[in-house]
C-alpha positions as CSV (number, residue, x, y, z in Angstrom):
1,M,0.9,6.1,-0.7
2,S,-2.2,3.8,0.2
3,E,-2.4,0.0,1.2
4,F,-4.7,-2.5,-0.2
5,L,-6.3,-5.8,1.3
6,L,-5.7,-8.3,-1.3
7,N,-8.1,-11.2,-0.6
8,S,-7.7,-13.9,-3.0
9,E,-9.3,-17.5,-3.6
10,L,-6.4,-20.1,-4.6
11,L,-7.6,-22.3,-7.7
12,D,-6.3,-26.0,-8.1
13,A,-3.5,-24.6,-5.1
14,K,-2.6,-28.5,-4.7
15,G,-1.6,-29.5,-8.1
16,K,2.1,-30.0,-8.9
17,D,2.2,-27.0,-11.6
18,F,1.0,-24.6,-8.7
19,M,3.8,-25.9,-5.9
20,Q,6.4,-25.9,-8.8
21,L,5.8,-21.7,-8.9
22,V,5.5,-21.6,-4.8
23,S,9.8,-20.7,-4.4
24,N,9.3,-18.3,-7.0
25,Q,6.3,-16.5,-5.5
26,R,7.8,-16.8,-2.4
27,T,11.2,-15.1,-3.4
28,Y,8.9,-12.6,-5.2
29,I,7.4,-11.8,-2.1
30,D,10.5,-11.4,-0.3
31,E,11.7,-8.8,-2.7
32,M,8.2,-6.9,-2.6
33,I,8.7,-7.0,1.1
34,M,12.4,-5.8,1.1
35,D,11.3,-3.1,-1.1
36,G,8.4,-1.7,1.0
37,K,6.0,-2.7,-1.4
38,V,4.3,-5.6,0.7
39,T,3.6,-5.6,4.5
40,S,2.2,-8.8,5.0
41,Y,1.7,-11.9,3.1
42,A,0.1,-15.3,4.4
43,I,-1.8,-18.4,2.6
44,S,-4.0,-20.7,4.8
45,I,-2.8,-24.2,6.1
46,D,-5.1,-25.8,3.2
47,R,-3.9,-23.5,0.3
48,T,-7.2,-22.0,-0.5
49,K,-6.9,-18.6,0.8
50,L,-3.9,-15.9,0.4
51,W,-4.0,-12.2,1.9
52,A,-1.2,-9.5,1.3
53,V,-1.0,-6.1,2.4
54,I,0.4,-3.9,-0.5
55,V,1.8,-0.6,-0.4
56,A,0.9,1.3,-3.9
57,Q,-0.1,4.7,-5.2
58,S,-3.1,3.6,-6.5
59,E,-5.1,0.5,-6.8
60,S,-4.1,0.0,-10.9
61,D,-0.3,0.4,-9.2
62,A,-1.3,-2.8,-6.6
63,V,-2.8,-4.8,-9.5
64,N,0.3,-4.5,-11.2
65,I,2.6,-5.8,-8.3
66,I,-0.3,-8.9,-8.1
67,A,-0.1,-9.3,-12.2
68,N,3.3,-10.0,-11.3
69,F,2.8,-12.9,-8.6
70,P,4.7,-16.1,-10.2
71,I,0.6,-17.8,-8.9
72,I,-1.3,-15.5,-10.7
73,D,-2.8,-17.8,-12.8
74,Y,-4.4,-19.6,-9.7
75,M,-5.7,-16.6,-8.1
76,Q,-8.8,-15.5,-8.2
77,F,-8.8,-11.8,-6.2
78,E,-10.8,-8.9,-4.9
79,L,-8.3,-5.4,-3.4
80,H,-9.8,-3.1,-0.8
81,E,-8.2,-0.1,-0.1
82,L,-7.6,0.6,3.7
83,L,-8.1,3.6,5.4
84,F,-5.5,2.2,8.1
85,H,-3.6,-1.2,8.7
86,N,-2.1,-1.6,12.1
87,S,0.5,-4.7,13.4
88,A,2.7,-5.5,15.8
89,Q,5.9,-3.9,14.3
90,D,4.7,-0.7,14.4
91,L,4.0,-0.3,17.7
92,V,7.7,-1.9,18.7
93,S,10.6,0.6,19.2
94,H,13.6,0.1,16.5
95,I,16.8,-0.1,17.7
96,S,19.4,2.7,16.8
97,L,23.0,1.7,16.6
98,N,24.4,5.4,16.6
């Protein structure tokens, strides 16, 4: 599996139509995180930028995940395959309940 950095401009993200999609977008992202297909996700406070790290077999698989974003019509994005992606989560030991 590869990791891809999604870097997106959000277009007209302050309008009423966009705001009506936010709840569905967050639900979709939560599902993708639970499935291990998205490892991080963020939107800037001014709602002009979106970033995510997507785990997929190929760039086309990553694009398919993005294509299902409820807010896709408001996005102009670039996708970059990552050599690696470190996070604090990777460094914390997981608790075993044995």
